[in-house]
N, C-alpha and C positions, 0 to 999 in steps of 0.2 A: 122290437128286438133292442138291448143293452149294448153299451159299447163292449165291444173286445175287451176280454182279459189279456191283460199285462203282465200281471204280477200276481203271485201265492202265496201265501201267508200261512207257513204249516204251525201247527202245535206240536208239542214234543212227545211232555208223557202222555200214555195211551194211546196215542196216535200213529207217531213213528214207531217208535219202542215200548220196552215195559221192562221191570225188576224180574228178573228171573226168580226172586223170592220176592214174595211183596211183603209192605208192611205190616199187615197182622202176624204172618209167619215172625219175622226178626221182632217186633211188638213183643210175642209171646216168648222168645228166646231169651228177652232182656230182663223180662219180670224172671223167668225161673234165676237166668243168673244173679239177682239181686236177692233173691230166695221168697219173694213176693206173690202173694195171688197177685192175676189181674185187676186190676182196679179202673181201666178205661181202654177203648177202643182206638184202632188205629184209624176208623173213621172218626171220632170224637177229636184226634189229632190233626187230621186234613180239617176240619172244620172251622179251626180257631187259629188255623198256619199264617194265615194273612193277617190277625189280629195283631202280633208281634214284629212283622217286620219292619215297621218304620222306627223301632226301637232297639232293633238287635243290627249288630256288624258284620255277621256272618249266620246262613244258614244252621251250624252248631248251636250257637247262641240262641237263636232262633227256636229251634227247639228244644232246648233247657228251658225256655220261656215256656214254651206251652205244656211242657210237663210239667213244670212245678206249677203252671197255674192249676191241671189236669188232679194234680196231687192233693192240690189245697181243695180243690172243688171234692172230690171223694172223701175230706176228713182227714189229709194225711197231710205232714210238714212238705214244705216246697224242696227242702232237700232233698224226702226220698222221691221227688220227681225228678229232680237232678240226677240223682243214683240211676236210675231207670233210663234217664237219656243218655250216658256215660254208657251203659251197658248198651244201648241202642246202636250208639255208634262205632264200639266196637263189632257190630255184627253188620250193619252197614256197609257195602261195597257199593260206591255209585258206577263202576266201571261195567258188572256186572246185569247187562240191559240184552235187551235181544231186540231184535225186528218185530215188529207186526209185521203177517201176513201181508204182502204185495208191497207194502214201504218203500223200503229198498228199489224196488222195481220203480215204482213210480217216481222216486226223485231221479233216477238213471234216467227215464225217457221225458220227460218234464223238465228236468234242468237246462237243455239246449233251448229251448222255445221260449223260456219264461222267465221272468225275474224271480227269485225267492226268496223269500224271508223265513227268518225261525222267532216265532213270538211265544215265550215260554213263560210264564210263570214258576219261579225257582230261584235259588240262589244261583248265580253265577258259577261259583267252584264246584257247586255237584253239577249243574247242567252241563258245564264243559267237561267232567268226566264223560258223562253220558256221550256227548258229540264226538270228543276222541276217543273213545272206545267203539264206535259206530263209524268214525272214520267219514265224517258227512261235512264237514267245517269247513270246506273247498266247495262245497253246493250251495251254499248261501249267500249270497250278494251282503246282507246284514242279518244279525242275531241282537234281541230287545229282548233282555230281560227284566221281564214285566214284575214290578215289587221292588225293583232295583236300579234302573236304567230308569225307569219311569215308575206312576201308578201300576199297582196289577191288574190284570182282568179279573172283572169288563169293564173294567174304565177304557174310554175310547184310546186313550192317550199312547199307550203301548200301540197300538195299531196303527194308528197316525204319525208316531215316528218310524215305525217303518217304513211307512209311504212315503214321506218325507227324504229316509235316507235313501230309499229307491225312483225317487221324480216320478210317482204313479198317482195319481187320482184317485181315489176311493171307487168311484163307478167302473174302475179298469182294473179292478183287483178282487180277489175272492180268498177267504182264510177257510181251512180245512182245521179241524178240529174233534175232539171226541164229546168236549163238553158242552151243553146248551148254557150252564150258567154263566161260562167262562168265557167261550169262543165263541157260540154263535152269539149271545148277546153282547161282546164285547166288541164283534165284529159290525152286526145293527146300531150299533152305537155309535160306530166312527162311519158308516154308513155304508159299510163294505156287505156284499153279496157272502153266503156261507154255504159248506156243504158239510153235514154235519155227517160222520163215522159214527154209526149208532152200532154198538155191540150187545144193546139189551134188548131189542125190539120192543121197543114205545110207541104206544100206539098215534098216540097225540102229543107231540113232543109241546112245550110252551119255551122259549119262543120257537117256532116253526119256520126252520132251516129252510133257505132257497130248495137244497136239493139234502137227500141224506142217501149212506152207500152203508153197504155193510161192512165190505174189506177196504182197506186200500187198494185193493184192484180194481175195481169198480171204476174209479178215476180212470183205468186204461181199457174201461171194458168195449170190445171190439174196434167197432172207428168212431167211435162218440168222443166228441172233444171236450178237452174242459170248458169250452167255448158252452157248450150244447150244456154239459150238467147245471154248468152253475145256470143257465136262462132258462132253461126248459120249452 
């Protein structure tokens, strides 16, 4: 048996909450608004998002750079990409988010007994709006905006920053997140155990998380404690 869990590091997007309108829906509306046929997808945008973080002062500037690069890749001028970005910004409401099933209940039950941190990849000006809309800022002892306060996940730095602020050692913490590439890999890089929220039913995930859950309600399944879920 390992050391007992003292701290839980939660991811935000697609772990605790999700947009009511998907990125692809917003992007389609943006192309329609400027009268262009779509020439890249939301997935294309997400794949290069972190590439421009270091040279961008804000999430809006990062998106403009991403869309400009994607436009150029598709044979358009960068200015066309920036037009799409402006139309996208008009449609996207960062407060229009909803809880994922069981997430609010998990925070309600776990917050009295564990030190909680939020470790999220994303611009502070966007993520803070989601946090405010959900009313959860007071649930976390610290919030790390990875990619802005630190290097982005899966770098171990954001996880270590959260643990330092909590005064917790890696072997007494667990990360809960939906992304194998960012959350599980990043946690393991920092020496932290992982609980993976598997929304897609992947048979052989890589890397392999310490535990897999299908909904956030599974954190509170019956009499099982987080200690048992994390260690097996």
